[in-house]
N, C-alpha and C positions, 0 to 999 in steps of 0.2 A: 437535400437528403434528410430534412428534419420533419417529414410529414407523419412519422409514427409517434407523434407526441401523445401525451395523455390527453383525453378528450377536452378537459377544461382549457387547454392551450389553444383551442380553436376560437376563443372569444375574440371578437373584433369590435373596434370602436367606430369603424367607418366601412361602408360597403366596398368590396373589391370589384373592379370592373369585370364584366363578363369575359371569361377566358375559355377558349375552346381547347381542351386538352386531349383531343382525339389523336390517335396514333398516326404520325406522319412518317412515311417511309421513303419519300422522294428527297434526294439530296438537293439543297437549294442551289439555284443557278448563280453563277458569277460571284461565288464567295471565295475570297482569297484566304486560304488556310496556311499560308506560309508563316512559319514561326510559331505555329500552334503546338505546344509541347504535348498536349493531350493526344494528338494524332501522330506524334513522332515515334516511329517504330524503333529507332535507335534508343530513344529515351525509355521506351517500354522494356526493351531488352536489358538496358542498364539497371532499371528499377525493379526488375522481376524478383531478384533476390531480396530487395528491400521490402517489397510487398509481402513476400513469404515470411520474412522475419517479423514484420509488423503483426501479422495475424497469428504467428507462433509465439507472440509475446517476447520476442528478442528485441525489445525496444531500442537498446543502445546501438545495436548493429543497424537497425532500420534507420534510426535518426542520423547516424553518421553519413549514410548515403543521401538522405534528404538534405542534410546540411551541405554536402558536396554539391548537390543540385542548386542550392541557394547561392553558393559562392559563384556559380557560373551564370545564374539567372536571378540576380538579387532584386529585380523589379518585376518579377512574374509571380502571380498568386499561387502557382502550383506548389512550390516547396513549402510555403507557409501553411497551405491547406493540409498537405501531407503530414507536416509536423503537428498540426492541430489534431488530425485524425489519430496519430499515434498517441497523443495525450488523451484523446477521448477513450481509447482502449485501455488506458490506465484507470479511468473512472468507471467504465462499464461493468467490469467484473464484480464491483461492490454494489451492484444494482443502483448505481449512480449516487450512493450514499456519501462517499468520500468527497470532501471539498478542497483537498490539499492541492489539486491540480487546476482548480477553476480559473485562477488568474492567468496562468500561462496558456490555458486553452483559449480563453476569450482573447488574449493578446494575439495569438497566432491567427485566429479567425478574423479579428479586426484588421490585421495586416494583409491577409488574403483579400479582404474586401477593399482595402485602400488601393492595392495594386490592380485588382480586378476592375475597379471603377475607372482608373486611369486608362486601362486598355479599352474599356467600353467607350469612354469619352472621346478617345482618339479615333475609334471606328465602331459605329453602332451596329455593324454586321459581324463584329467579333463575338461569335457565339461561344467560343471557348471562355471568354471573359464572363459571359452570361452564366455558363455552367458553374464556374467557380464562385461567382457571386451568389447564385441560387443555393449552391451547396454550403458555402460558408454561413450565409444568413440562416439557412435551414438548421444547421448544427447549433448555431448560436441560439436560435429560438428554442431548440430542443432542451439545451441545458438551462436556459432561463426559465422554461416551463417547469422543469424538475425542481428548480429552486423557488418556484411559486412567484416569480417576478413576471406577472401577467402583462404589464405594460411593455416591457422590453421584448417579451416573447411575441406579443401581438405585432409590434413594429417590425421585428425581424421576419416574422411569418409573412407579413404582407410584402415585404421587399423580396423575400425568397420566391413568392408566387409571381411577382412581376417579372423577375428575371427568368423564372421557369417558363413563363409565357413567351418571352423573347427567344429563348434557346430552342423552343420546340421546332423551329424551322430547320434545325441542324440534325434532327433525328436520323435522317438518312446517311449522315456522315459517320456516325459511330453509335453503338448501343449505349455508350456512357451517357448520352444526352437523354435517354429514355428513363433513367433511374428515378429522378425526382418526380416525373409525371406518373410513373408506375405507382409509387407510394401514395401520391396525392389521390389518384383515381381510386385506389382501393380504400384508403382510410377515410376519405370524404363520405363515401357511402356507408362504410362500417360504423363510423361514429354516429351518423344520422339514424341508422337502424338500431343501434344498441343503447343509445343515450337519448331517449325521447325529449328530455328537458333541454337538450342542446339543439334540437331541430330548428327553432327560430334563428339561432345564431348561424346555423349552417346555410341558411338562405343567402347569407352574404358571401358564401363561397361559390366558386364556379362548380358546375355539376360534375360529379365524378362518374366513373364507370367501373364497378367492382371487377367484373370479369376481364375487362380490358386491362385493368391494373395488374391482375394476376398474370395475364398473358405477357404483358410488358416486363414484369418482374422476372419471369422465367427466361425471357429473351436476354435480359441483362445478366442474369445469373449464369447463363450458358456462354455468353459472348463478351461480357464486359471485362476489361483489364483492371482498371482502377476501382470500378464500382461492382465488379463481379462478386467479390466476397461479401460486400455489404448487402447486395441483392440476395445472395444465398442466406445470409443471416436473417433478413426480414422474411424471406420465403419460408424458411424453417419455422419461424415463430408464427407467422400467419396461418400456415397449414395446420399446425398443431393447436394453437391457442384460439384463433378466430374461426377457422374453418372446421375445427374438430375432426381433422383427418390425419391422425398420427402415422398411418401407414404411408401416406404421401410425404410426410415430413421426415420419415426415417432415413431414406437414402440420402437426403440432403444433410441431415445431422451426422450420419455415418461418414460421409465424405469429409465434412468439416472437421470432425473429431480425429479422423485418421490422417488427414492431410496436415493438420495443425495440432499434433498431439500434446503440445505444451500450452494450449489455449484453455485455461480453466473454465471459461464460460462455455465454449463449445463442448468440452468434455462433460460438464455437468448436465447440459441439456440432452446430450446423447445418452448419458446414464439414466436420466429421467424417462426418456422415450423407451429405452430398453426395459427398464423396470416396469413401466406401465403396460408394455406390450408382452410381458412375460418372458423376455429374453434374459433370463437370470444369470447365466454364465457370463454374458457380455456386460451386464449391469454390475456384476461383482468385480470383474477384471478392471473395468473403468473406474469403479469406486475405490478400489485398492490403489490404483495408479494415482488418482486425485489425492488421496490421503498421504501417499508417499511423497508426492511433490509438495504438498502443503507442509509436511514435516521438514522438508529441505528448504522451505522458505522461498520457493520459486515465484517469480513475478506473476501476478494474476491469480494466485491460489490463496484464498483467504476464507473467512468464516462462512460465507454463503455456500461456497463449494463444499466446505467441510460439513455443513449442515445436511446437504443433500447426501453426500457419500456415507456419512455415519448412519443416517436413517436407513438407507438401502441395505447397508451391511447388517444393521440391527435386525431388520425384517428378515433377511436371509438366514441369519443365525437362529432366529426364533422359529421360523416356519419351515425352512429347508433343512437346516443342520440340527435343529433341536438343541442347540448349545445356548442355554438360557443365561449362563453367566456372561458369555461374550455379547449376547444380545443386549443385556442390561447395560453393559459397559458402553456399547455403541449408542444406545438410546440416550443415555445420560450425557454423552459427549455431544450428541446432536442438540440436546436441550441447551447445553452451555454455549454452543455456537449460535443458536437462535437468540439467546439472551444477550450475547455480546453485540448483536446487530439490532437488538430491540424488535425482533420479529416474533412476538409471542401471542399473537391473536388468532392463530390458526395454523393450518399446514402441518409441516413436519413436527412443530412444537407440540401440537395437540396429539398427533398420531403417535409420537414417542411416548407421551404420558399414558395414552390409551393402551399401548402395547405393554408398557411397564406394569400397568394395573392388571392386565390379563395374566402376565407372568406371575405377579405377586399372588393373585388369586389361585393360580394353578399350584403354586408352591405353599398354599395355605397360610400366606402371610397377610392376614386380614388388615392389619394396621397399615402396611405399606399400600395395599390395594385401595383402601379407603382414601389414603392421602393422594394417590395418583388420580383416582377417579374424581376426587373433589376438584383438582385442577382442570380435568377434562370438562366437568360440568360448568365450571366458571368461565372457560374460554372457548368451548366448541359452539358451533352454530346450533341453535336450539331445535332446528329441524333435522339435524344430522343423526345418523345411527350412533355415533360416538356419544353424543349428549344423552340420547335415550338410554343407552346401556349404562352409562355412568349414573344417571338418575335412578334407574331401576336397582342397580347394585347398592347404592347408598341408602335407598329406601328400605331395601330388604335387610341390610346389615346395620340398621340404625340401632344404636345401643339404648 
């Protein structure tokens, strides 16, 4: 599950053997799946509420059920992986900035690996063990990459790939097994296309297949139980960010935000899509909801979600409602949120200052306009319209 790492995490110190990651739809013959929790429908029924709670950021409720599973299956990797996944979703809403959960996250994934390896050593046709090993190593690589620990990220990435290769024979048993291959197939090609400097490194990777990756990801999103929401999460991001297809991302984002209305990450992504697509009533409703939950201190609602929501509200107050006093208040709050997470090199930080400058100019407050435009000139991309307007204003109004 770790193949959506930042591009630099693809660095390898040794070549990976050639792995064929084509879509395999035939169930393997003579595989004994007895005792596989991943395919146990009773376990799925039991954990359905826990999975719902996990993605709705009701961490305590979800983890109680995962710990109950651990009491019954103390030597199986599944409960430890699910507890690690719950911990990951405490880290993710902060754009992986918070480090307070790192130790417990790595501990859960290490334990999942330990028990996964025991299952695999006992039976090398235990593809369920391969699934959890690939997933746990993948997530481990993902966080080590975010922390710039390239050696550990590289080692875990290689191990995840090895177990991913072994588990592909079980694709026909469950869509869960396709998830890691879908991400790898897509991102291997995407990284090579978008980061030319990494192409020599990518030669050490098995060949991906971008369209197949998207196809597999949609399959898992529609049919996966444990991996279905993770697949939807990546599908939403890929369609919007990499494929530049917000119209295709919108129904996925809407489903996620409405099905899990207390997930701050899903809500802010949906608000962003609504805002960019001109669906302003929905962008406003979602932004107000985010800010109300942030004020209540709900889990997963923090400065990044606040930065999104206050900017959208500021823009709407400025351009839709012409309420400049409220617009200024929202923009200033967005700036404070951005500064609190040290995200002041572009994005909503620059846009907020830019719009504050325009409002100040409209209100004949030349001193404030010059101050705001100066920040825009110092921080905006020099090729952007924001930089050009700021530079022109400051030149024209030079004392």
